[in-house]
N, C-alpha and C positions, 0 to 999 in steps of 0.2 A: 652588582649581581647581573650576570648575562642571561639572556633568554635565547634559547636555541630554537629558532623558528622551524627549521627543518625537522627536528625531533618531534615538535608539537604536531606538525602536519602529518608526519608518518604515523604518529600515535592515533590521530583522528581517523586516518585512512584505515588503519588496522581495526579500529573499533567499528567502523562502518561495515567492513567485511564480516566481522563476527556478528554484528547486529542483523544483517540480512542473510545469515547462513542457516542451514538445517531447516527446522520447523517454521522459522519466521520468513523464509524465502517467499512464500505466497503473499505475505503482507506487503512486501516491497512493490509488488505489481499494483496493488490497490492504493497504497498510501503515496508512494513516490512516483511511480510511472504514470498512473492514471490521474492522480491528484483529485480523487473523488471525495465528496463529503462523507464523514462517518455518521451513520444514522442509527441512533440508539435502539430503535425498535428492531432493527435487523440483528443487533447483538443479542437482544433479549429473546428473540424467537429462533435463534440458532443459525440464521443464514450466513453470518460471517464464519462461524465455526465450521459449517459444512464446506464453505469455499476454501478454508484454510487447509483442507485435506491434501491438496496438491496444487502445483502451479497451474496445471491445466484447469482444475476446478475454479481457481481464482480468475483465470483469464476469461472463462465462460461467464462468471459472475460479473466481472468488470464490463464485458461486452453488453450484458443485460442492463447493467446500471447506466452505461453510456446511452443505450437505446432509450431508456426511460427518460433520462434528462433531456436528450435531443427531442423526444416526442413532446415533452412538456414545454420546451422552448419554442416549438413550432405551433403551439395552440393559438388560434385567433380568438380574441375576446371582443 
């Protein structure tokens, strides 16, 4: 039995394109590009839902989250 590596890779690439298309495009900014942690309280209070309205909204939310993380990293104890 032969395994066609190129077909498998092409299938995975096609899946990834579909995964990050349409309404899920803003999620790519947060999950893949910014690599930020998912915080469940932000899901329960609607912050993620609000940010998912557009890529622009998500970019603003990511900038805010990065600012908070940087600020907490710079705290002197």
